[in-house]
C-alpha positions in Angstrom: 115.9 88.4 63.7 118.8 86.2 63.1 118.5 82.8 64.8 120.4 79.4 64.7 118.7 76.2 64.9 121.4 74.6 67.1 120.5 77.3 69.8 117.3 75.7 70.6 116.1 72.2 72.0 113.1 72.0 69.6 110.3 74.0 68.2 108.7 74.8 71.5 112.0 76.2 72.7 112.0 78.5 69.6 108.3 79.6 70.1 109.2 80.4 73.8 112.0 82.5 72.7 109.9 84.4 70.3 107.3 85.1 72.9 109.8 86.2 75.5 111.7 88.2 73.2 108.8 90.4 72.3 107.3 90.4 75.8 104.1 88.8 74.6 101.4 87.4 77.0 101.7 83.6 76.7 98.0 83.2 77.6 96.9 85.5 74.5 99.4 84.7 71.8 99.1 86.9 68.7 99.1 83.6 66.5 99.5 85.7 63.3 102.7 87.4 64.2 104.2 84.4 65.8 103.3 82.1 62.9 104.9 84.6 60.4 108.2 84.9 62.5 108.4 81.2 63.1 108.1 80.5 59.3 110.5 83.1 58.5 113.1 81.4 60.7 112.5 78.2 59.0 113.2 79.8 55.6 116.6 81.3 56.9 118.0 77.9 58.1 120.0 76.6 55.1 119.9 72.9 55.8 117.8 70.7 58.0 118.0 67.0 58.6 115.1 65.0 58.1 114.3 64.2 61.8 114.9 67.7 63.0 113.0 69.1 60.1 109.9 67.0 60.9 109.6 68.5 64.5 109.8 72.0 63.1 107.7 71.6 60.2 104.9 69.8 62.4 105.0 72.9 64.6 104.5 75.2 61.7 101.6 73.0 60.5 100.1 73.1 64.1 100.4 77.1 63.9 98.9 77.4 60.6 95.8 75.1 61.7 95.4 77.6 64.7 95.6 80.6 62.5 93.2 79.0 60.2 90.7 78.3 63.2 90.9 81.8 64.4 89.4 83.3 61.3 86.0 82.0 62.7 84.2 85.2 63.6 83.3 83.7 67.0 86.7 83.0 68.0 87.9 86.2 66.5 85.9 88.1 69.2 87.2 85.9 72.0 90.8 86.6 70.9 90.6 90.1 71.9 90.4 89.2 75.6 93.4 89.3 77.9 93.8 86.4 80.1 96.2 86.3 83.0 96.2 82.5 83.4 95.5 79.3 82.0 92.0 79.0 83.6 91.0 82.3 82.0 91.8 80.8 78.5 88.4 79.7 76.7 88.0 76.0 76.0 87.0 76.9 72.6 90.3 78.9 71.9 92.4 76.7 69.4 95.6 78.2 71.1 94.9 76.5 74.5 96.5 73.1 73.6 99.6 75.2 72.3 99.7 77.3 75.5 99.7 74.2 77.8 102.5 72.5 75.8 104.6 75.8 76.1 103.9 76.2 80.0 104.8 72.4 80.5 108.1 72.8 78.3 109.0 75.9 80.3 108.6 74.2 83.6 110.7 71.3 82.7 113.4 73.6 81.0 113.5 75.5 84.5 113.8 72.1 86.3 116.5 71.0 84.1 118.5 74.2 84.6 118.3 73.8 88.4 119.5 70.2 88.1 122.3 71.4 85.9 123.5 73.9 88.6 123.2 71.5 91.5 125.5 69.2 89.2 127.9 71.9 88.5 128.2 72.6 92.4 128.4 68.9 93.3 131.4 68.4 90.9 133.5 70.8 93.3 132.5 68.7 96.5 134.9 65.8 97.3 133.3 64.0 100.3 135.9 62.3 102.6 135.9 58.5 103.6 135.5 59.4 107.3 132.2 57.9 107.8 133.9 54.6 106.5 136.4 54.4 109.3 134.4 52.7 111.8 132.5 50.4 109.4 134.1 47.3 110.6 133.5 48.2 114.3 129.9 49.0 113.7 129.2 45.9 111.6 130.1 43.8 114.7 127.0 45.1 116.5 124.3 42.6 116.5 121.6 45.2 116.1 122.8 48.7 115.2 120.2 51.4 115.8 118.2 52.3 112.7 118.2 55.9 111.7 120.7 58.7 111.2 122.8 61.1 113.3 120.5 64.1 112.5 117.4 62.1 113.9 119.4 61.3 117.1 120.4 65.1 117.6 116.7 66.1 117.1 115.8 63.5 119.8 118.3 64.5 122.2 117.1 68.2 121.8 113.5 67.2 122.5 114.6 65.4 125.6 116.8 68.4 126.8 113.7 70.8 126.3 111.7 68.6 128.3 113.8 69.0 131.2 114.4 72.7 130.6 110.5 73.2 130.8 110.2 71.3 134.3 109.3 73.8 137.1 112.4 72.9 139.3 114.2 75.5 141.4 117.0 77.3 139.6 119.3 77.2 142.6 120.6 73.9 143.8 121.9 74.2 147.4 123.4 70.8 147.8 126.4 70.1 145.5 126.4 66.7 144.0 129.1 64.9 142.0 128.1 62.7 139.1 130.8 61.0 136.9 130.5 58.9 133.8 132.3 56.1 135.6 129.6 56.0 138.3 126.8 56.0 135.5 128.6 53.2 133.8 128.6 51.1 136.8 125.0 51.9 137.6 123.9 50.9 134.1 125.9 47.6 134.3 124.4 46.8 137.5 120.9 47.5 136.1 121.7 44.9 133.3 122.8 42.4 135.7 119.6 42.6 137.5 117.1 43.1 134.7 119.0 41.4 131.6 117.8 44.3 129.6 117.1 47.9 130.1 115.4 50.6 127.9 117.2 53.9 127.1 113.9 55.5 128.1 114.1 54.2 131.7 117.5 55.6 132.2 116.4 58.8 130.7 113.4 59.0 133.0 115.4 58.4 136.2 117.5 61.6 135.5 116.7 64.5 137.8 118.5 67.3 135.7 119.8 68.0 132.4 123.2 67.7 133.5 122.6 64.0 134.8 120.9 63.0 131.6 123.9 64.2 129.5 126.3 62.2 131.9 124.0 59.1 131.4 124.1 59.6 127.6 127.8 59.7 127.6 128.1 56.7 129.7 125.9 54.6 127.3 128.2 55.8 124.4 131.3 55.0 126.3 130.0 51.4 127.2 128.8 50.9 123.5 132.2 52.1 122.2 133.9 49.5 124.4 131.5 46.7 123.7 130.4 46.4 127.2 126.8 46.9 126.1 124.9 46.7 122.9 122.0 48.9 121.7 119.0 47.2 120.1 116.2 48.6 118.3 113.6 46.1 116.7 111.9 48.6 114.5 112.0 52.2 113.5 110.7 54.4 116.5 110.6 51.5 118.8 112.1 51.3 122.1 115.9 51.3 122.2 117.0 48.6 124.5 120.5 47.9 126.2 121.9 44.3 126.4 125.1 42.8 127.4 127.9 43.0 125.1 130.8 40.9 124.5 133.1 42.6 127.1 130.3 43.2 129.5 132.1 41.5 132.5 135.4 43.2 132.0 136.2 46.2 134.4 135.0 49.5 133.6 137.9 51.3 135.5 140.1 51.4 132.4 137.4 53.3 130.4 137.5 57.1 130.2 136.2 58.9 133.2 135.2 62.4 132.7 134.4 63.9 136.2 132.0 66.9 136.3 130.3 68.5 139.4 126.9 70.0 139.4 
């Protein structure tokens, strides 16, 4: 077996390679065979610096100590068992500490490989600066909503699901026209009367999923034009609407998307 020292990240990596190359049971390591192969490998290495040599020689001493301890007759009888997990390895087995070291090293090595693959993938991803485009506009808000877009989408889906589960008639006889402009005026009227309105109240007043969507779009349009501000004092608390810096300006110039139920 021809091995090179620079191919391994230390003595545990070398031992793990020897065990896997021969398809040995890591919970019942044939310490005599592994020790001989390990020492044979060290003899093949032409030069070792002091620091690296110390690590490998320390492992060699540990293997020889385990090999000597296994010469005790009681332990020799137990070494013939075939454990399939670390729990099945006897506490008196001198190989148990080495097995724990090898398992911990293997887990860390696998985690390192996963992180390296993720880093290699991330190197080919170049995010755009689109999320910074409206930083100046958003920073002007007094109390921007805490959270992220994904939480808002999930919240909207839950509200829509609630309306879909209501036992309302599937067929609406009387046609009704609802526009964003109408809802914007309604929201501003409520704010004039109450000074502040919670988003929950606006949603609960909706009679259909369609009306709910129009109300949410109206709120977004008003926020975009700085007619209203959205305020949330803490995470998961009520979202409140307050008057914005352009509250008293006319909404007729804002976008009006008409739709009919």
